[in-house]
N, C-alpha and C positions, 0 to 999 in steps of 0.2 A: 511882230509877228502875234502878239497878245499883250492887253493892256494890264493884265492881271499877275499880281506878284504872285510868283510858282515856289513851292515847296523844292527844296532839294531832293531827289531820288535817293532814297535810303541806300546806305552802302557798307551796312552789317551784316553782308553775304561774302561767300567764298569763289562759288564756280557759277559761270554764265555760259549761256550757248545762243548766239547770233544766228537766226533761220532769214535766209535770203534767197530769192528766186534765180537772181543768176551774179556771176561775178561784176564786181563795182556797185553793187547795190550797198553793201554795209559802210561803204567807202564814203558816201554822200552825207556823212556828217556823223553816224553811230560809230566810226571807227576812231574818233578823237575821244569818245566817252571810252571806248576800249581800252585806248593809250593810257588815258588817269587810270583806270582799274587795274592792268595789268602792272602798272609802276607799284601800286597797292599790294601786290603779289598776289590777286586776284587769277583765278586760271577762266580764259574766254576761250570757246571751241568756235568755227565757223561751220555750218551747214548751209550747202548750197543745193537748191532743187536741181539746177541745171548747169551745163558747163559755159552757157551763154553762146552756144555754137551758131545762134541765127543774129548775132549782134552785130556782124561788120561787113557791108553789104558787097563789097568789093574781095570777100574772103569766103572759099566755100567752108562749110560746118566741119568739115573734115580736117581742114588747116587750122580755123579759128578755135574749136574747143581746146587743144592741146596750147596754143598762144593763152587763150583767157585763162585756162587753169594756173598757167605758171605765173601770170601777172596776178591772179587772186593770192595765189601763194606767197608772192614777194611783198604784194599789199598788206597781207596779215603779218609776216613778219617784222613789217615797219611799226606793228602797233603791238608787237610782244604777243602774238596768238600762233600758236606751233602747230595745232592741231585744224586741218582744213580738209572738211570731208564732203563729196558730191555725192547726190543722187540719181543723177542720169536720168531725170525727167527731161523730155522734150522740150528745149528753148522756145518759148513763142507760143505753145499750145499747152501747158499747163495747165491740169485738170484738177479743180479741189474735187475731193471726193474720199473713199476708205483708204484708197491706195497711196495717197500723200500722207492723210494722216498717218496711216500705220507707218510708214518711212520715216517720218517726223518724230513718232512717238517710240519707236524703235532707237532712235537716238538720243531721244532725253533720257530713256530707262537706262541706257548704256553709261552715259556721262553725268549724270543725276543734277542739271542745273537746278540752282536756287531761282535763275533770273532766266527769262527767255527773251531777247532782243529780236523785233523785228518790224518789218514794213508797213505802213497802212493797206488797209483791204479796203477803203470806201472807194467810190466810183471819182469822188474829188479830193485830193490831197489838201496839203498846207498851200495857201495862197491860190485855192479856185483851180490849181493842176490838176486834169485828167489822169486817174490813174492808169498802169497800163494791166492788162489781162492776167500775167503770171504773177505780177507784184499781189494784187487781189486776193489770187487763188491761194499764194504760199502764204501771206499774213494771215488769213482766218484760218487756214490749218494748223498753222502754227500755234494761235490762240486755242483751238479745240484741240490739238495733242497735249498742249500742256496739262489737260485734265485728263484725255485718254490714258496719258501714261502713269495715273494713279488708280485706276481701274483694272481690274483683273480679267473682269467680263467683258472690255472692251478689247479687241485683238487678242484673244487669249492665247493664241498660238505663239505669241512673242515668249511666254512662259515657256514653251519648248524649247526655246532658244537660248533658255537660261536667264532671261530678262523679267525679272519680277517687278512689279510695280513701284514705280517711284513717285509718290505725292508730296516729293518736297519743294515743287516749283510754289513761290510765292508770290510774284508777277510777272505778268508778259507787259514788255514795255513796246509801245507801238512809236517809231519813227517816220515824222511825214504827216501825222496827224492833224486834223485843221485843226481840233480842240484838245492841246496839252495838257497835262495836269502836274508835271513835274519837269525838272530840269537839271542838268549835270554843269557843271563848271568846268570848261576845257579852255580856261586862258592861259596862254603860255604855251609850255611845251607839248600840253595834248595837242593842241590845236596843230602845231606845228609838224608832230607827228602822224595826226589825221591828214594832214595836206601830202607828207611823204607816201603814206599809204594809196592815196588816189593817185597821185603821180605814178606809181607804179602800173597803173593800167595806161602807159604811153601808147603801144599799140590799137588799143581799142578807142580810144579819146582821139587819135589820129583819123582812126576810120569813120568817126561822125563829122569830118570835115569842120566846116565854120561854125556848126552848131556844139562840137566840142568846147567844154570847159576850161578854162583855167584853173588848174584845183586851189592856187593859193588865193586869187582873187574870189573864185565863188563861194570857198569854205569860211573864207574870212569874212566875206559879207554876210553869209548867211548865219553864221555863228555869232556876229556883232548885232544883227538883227532881234536875236533870241536873248541877247544877254540880258536885258533890262528887265525882261520877265524874272531872272533869277536875282538882278541886282548885282551882275557882272559884266565884265568886259565882252566874253566870249561862252556862250553856253549853246549846248544839245538839249531839245525838248523833246519829251516822250508820253504819250496818253498812255498811262499805266493802268493795266487791268490787275487788279488785287484778287489772287485766287484763294485768299483765308484771312481772316481776321488776325490784324498785330495789336495782340493783348485783348481783352475781354471783350466780345461782342458788344454792339449797342445795348441791346435789354439787358446785359449784366452790368450796365454802370451805373444804374440808378437815376437817368435821364429818363424825363417823364415826358411821353407825347403829346402834343399840342392838344388844346380842348377845341373841339368842333362847336360852335354854336350856329342855330338856325338865324338866318338874316330876315 
């Protein structure tokens, strides 16, 4: 996936929130990292923009929504996640905008995560795959909401709900990005628990027919492809957006800027 040796994602934090468009999005890799972190005693919450009601062609949205919600909660439990929330945006036509940003900001202020986990918001993802519309909208909104949460003058109505600004998000980790910057070692038990998490979406996967992946084969292959970038057997990679400096800013470190000379 990358020929560059990447640094490990810092783990000196206690709370994270995974923000995704649909049930099962988090399970395609990120859940293995979540399994590692919950074993360390960290708290991870899940926030889903939709209930995935448009995801099974043979099943009406009214039937699919509660089924997929149940599968998401079961998958979350496999990796130690106890809190799973749904925003009830309409599956398939999620719109990037203030309403979505406000909903995610509200959740960030309530749960006060230090780390946000989300999906790629580019048109193309890792491996050149074309991204889905809801993924793009939710990933970008999650990145923006991480900053919105700390600004009392953006969505000031949230203060009327008793939600004061939270400026504690240190970084936003984007899974599935074509240019990862950090990795997480998921070798062994974390990967196996991540596989169990995706396997909990059995009815959804069955509804995909022949295109439905085998969780063990697919996740083991993907984590194996990512592993060398971190120097381990199996890894999950993220493009990390740091929202604040870790330590002194560059201009306070005594580093001299490069000298520019005329040619």
